[in-house]
N, C-alpha and C positions, 0 to 999 in steps of 0.2 A: 498440418495433420495428414493429409493425403501423401505428402512426401514421405513422412515417417513410415505410413503404412506400406508404401511401395517398396521402400529400401528394406523394411524389416519383413516383408513377405507375409503380412497379415492384413485383415480388413480395417477400414478406417473406424468401423464401430468398435473394434477390439482395441485399437489405439486409444480411442476416447475413454474407454472403460479403465484402461491401464493408468492413463494420465489422470484420470479422476480418482484413482484408487479404489475403484470397484472390483470385486472378484469376477472370475470367469476366464482368467488365463493361467497358464502354468508359470511357475517361477522362472523357468528358462526364457520363455517368451516375453514375460514381463521385463526381465533384464536386457533382452535384445531389443525391445522396443525403447527402453528408457536409454540405452547406449546410443541408438540411432538418433533419438530426439536430441541428446546432448551434443552428439557429433555435428548435427547440421544446425545447432543453435535454436532449436524450437522453444518458443515461449508461448504459453497460452494467452489468447486475447481475453482478458479478464472483463473488459468493458463489453465486449460481444457476448460472453457468457452470462453476464448479469442482465444484459439487455433481453436475452433469451428467456431469462427467468422472470422478466417484467420489473426488474428494479436496476438502479444504478447507484454505484458508491462513488460517484465523482460530483463535486460541487464546483460549479462555475463561478468565477469571481470577476467582476468588472470593476476596473480602477482607472483613475486619471493619473498617468505616470508623472505628471508635472506637480501633483500636490504631495508635499512632504509627508503630511499627517496620513494620507491614504497609503503611502509606502510603508509606513509603520504599522497600519492595520494589516496589510498583506503579510508583513513579516510575522505577525501574531497569529493570523488565520492559518498559515501552514501547520505549525505544531498542534493547533486546536483540532483541526480536521484529522491529522494524523492520529491524534489520540482517541478519535472516535472511529478510527479504521476506515477512513475516507480519503480518497485522492482529491486534489485540487487542481483545476484548470484555469489559468489566468488569461485575460484578454484585456488590452489597452483600450481606454475610452478616449478617442481623439476628437478634439472640438470641430474639426473640419469634416467629420463624417457623422451621419446620423447615428444616434446612440443604438437604435434598433439593429443596425448592421452587425455590431459587435455581439449583442445579445443573441442574435440568430446563429452567429458563428458558434457561440457556447452551446446553444441547444443542439446544433448539428453534429456537435462532438459528444452527444449522448450524456449531457451533464443532467443529473437527476433533480438538482435544486440549483438556485442561483442566489448569490450575494452580490448586491449592488452597491458599491461605495459612492455616496453622493451622486446618484443619479439625477439628471435633468429632465427626464421623461415626464409626461403629464400623469396625473392620478389615474385617469382612465386607461391610459396605456398600461401602466404598472398593474391594474386590476385585470385586465385582459390577459397580460403575461402570466399572472399568478394562476389562471385557469389552465395554463399549459405546463407550469412548472412551479413547485414551491418556491417563493421569492421573498427575500430578506432585504429590505433597504436599510443601509446603514448612514447615519448622519443627516437624516432629513426627517422632519415630522410630516406625516400625512394626516388629512382632515379626518379620515376614518380608515381604520385597519380592521381586518376580520381573519382570525386564524382558520375559520371555517372555509374561508376563500383562498387559503394558502398564501396570504399576504401578511408579512409582519415587519416591524420596525425595530431597530435598536439605535438609540441616539443619546446624546449628552443633554441635560436640562439647560438649553441655551439662555433661557430667560433668567435662570438663577446665575449663570456665568457672567452674563452682562451686568446683572445687579451687583455681583460681587466687584467687578471692575469699577463701576460708577461709585458704589459706596466707599471703596478704599480710596479713590481720587478725592472725593469729597471729604473725607476724614483727613486728607493731607492738606486741605484747604483749598482745592481746586474748585472753580465755579465754571470757568469757560473750558468746557470739555467737548471736543468735537469727535464726531463718529465717522470714519471712513468705512462705508459699507461694503458688502460684496457684490453689489448689483443684483443680478439674477442668479448667482450662483447658489447652489443647495445650502439651506440653512440661513441665508442672509436676511430673508424677510423676518424671521423670528428674532434674530439679533438686533435688527433695526428696530422693531417693536419694542423689544426689551430695553434698549438704550433709552428711547423716548419715555418709557414708563418710569425706568429708574430716575430720570432727570426730573420728571414731574413730581416723584415722590419726595424729592429734596427741595421743592419749590423752585426748580430751575428750568420751567418750561419755556421761559423767555430766552434761555440761553442754549436751547436745543439747536444743534447745527449737524446735519447729515451731508457728507460730501459723497457724491456717487463714486463707486469704485468697483473693484473685483477681487478675488482671492489670488492675486499675484503681485510681483515686485513692481511691475510696470504701472499699475493702478496706484499703488502707494506712492511712487515717485511723482506721478501726474498730480495726486492730491496735495503732496507736499509743495509742488511748484505753485499750485493755485492758492495755497495758504500763504505762501511768501508774496505772490503777486497782490494779495489783498492788503498788504501794508502793515497789519497787525496779527500777531499769532494768538491762538489760544495758549492756555498754560498746560493743557493736557490733550492728548489724542489717544482715542481708543479705535484700534484697527480691527478690521473684519476677521483677519487671521494673521498668523505670524508671517506669511510671505508678504502681505501687504504692509506689515510693520517694518519689515526689512527694506522695502523700497522707501518708505517714509524716513527711516533712519538714515539711509545712505544719503538722501538729497539734503535733509536738514543738517546733518553734520558736515557736508561739503559746503554748505552755505554758511557755516559758522554758528549755527544754532547750538547751544550747549544743552545736550541731553544728559542728565535730567535737570541741570541747573535753571535752564530758562524754559523747558518744555518737557513734560513727562509723557512717556509713550508706553501703551500696553497692546500686546498682541492677543491671539486667541488660538489655542491648540496645544502649545507646548511641545512643539516639533523639536527633533534633536538639535537643529541649528540654534534654537533660541537660548540654549544654555552654553553655546561657544564663548569661551572667556572673551572674545573680541565682540561679542554681541550682548551676551548677558541680558536678555529681554525679559522684562516682566510680562507675564501672560497668564491666560486662563488654561488650566490643564484638563485635557481630556484623557480618559483612560483608555489608551488604545488596546491594550491586553484584554481589559474587561469587554470593550465593544466587540472585539474580535471573537472572544470565547462565547459571548452570548449569540452572536450572529450565526456561528457554526451550530451551536446548540439548538437554535431555532430552525435552521435549514435542515438539519438531521431529524429533528422531531417530526416536522411536517412531512418530511419524505417517508418516514417510518410510521406515520399515522398516529403519532402521539400528540396529545393535546398540550399547548404551552401558552404562556402569555403572549398576546400579539403586539405589544408595544413596550419594550424594555427601555427604561430611562435612567441613565447613570448620572450621578451627581458630579459636577466639576470642582475644581479647587483653584484658588488664586495662588500663583507662584511669583513672589517678590524677588526681583533681581535689581540690577543697577540702573534701568532706564526710568525708574519713577523717584520723586522726591517731593518733600514738603514744598508747598508753593512759596515763592519769594516775593517779598514786596517789590512791585515794579520799580520804585524809586531807587531802592539799594541795588537792585539788579542792574541798572544803568551804570552804577559807579564801581560794580564789581569786575575785576579783570579776570577772566577765565581763560585758561590755555587754549589757544586755537579759536577763540571766539572772535567775531567780528561785529562791531556796533551795528545795530539793525539799519541805520541809514547808509551803511556802506556795503551791505550784502549784495552779492551778485547771485543771480540764479544759476544753478548748475546746468 
């Protein structure tokens, strides 16, 4: 602005008035100032202007770039923020750095509110953070949220999602249903509890088997190898998320296990890869667009001082594809020839 004032031969205050569209300058002077601004490529710093007014129209978003479902959330957050007249600033959340490092970076760039996708930080840290900027946590249930404290959550009903998966497998005749959980990843504890509860509701408490894992392909692959080492496989496996399911699918198929003829497999998220024709994974669908829209709505509402619900829960859906099937009689299965299948006693670990 000082450069524009110097070249146009006017005061900086007058330049500010003209660029803000305020009266006080002749038409000739106004045109001269605008021409100089255009010539040197001047653009107003909207963030600084809003900061001077005590507000910001930038939403900071923290995401794990390795998680496919979070990428879909980000894709939907952009247009949702734009429709509200807000900008979005994105920061990666890397496992080998403290999460707070990336949060502080977003705050240092003048973000007025925050949307955290699957954060791993403690509840106490999130409460303290909300005292500094309105914060929306997506994909994780918190024990207590309070819109008055500027902390809100948007999530899927994971208990219902896991129940849908277990109910469907039981209806197909499965009883030996294992769950590869997500370890300490966000949402894993709720899905683990829901799996156990659903199994108990079908009188299958003695069949409950939780295999420690994580929300990635490596954990799924390791769980599949552990099941192959055990000598006998369950008839169905419920993975903590789609990435974990992909790891399970890869190792099982390489070992000659027929999916779904011998073992049914269900993921969770319904990420874009799950409906790839080469994968065609049965999974629990989360509404990425709905989660994103609600997250932005809450972030904007808190920033603008409007009251909203502090815990928005969306309903999941079961999406049936080709990795699940009716359970087969183990005796007839042993006599069935399946393309690419290897008899259990001849299988090699991948």
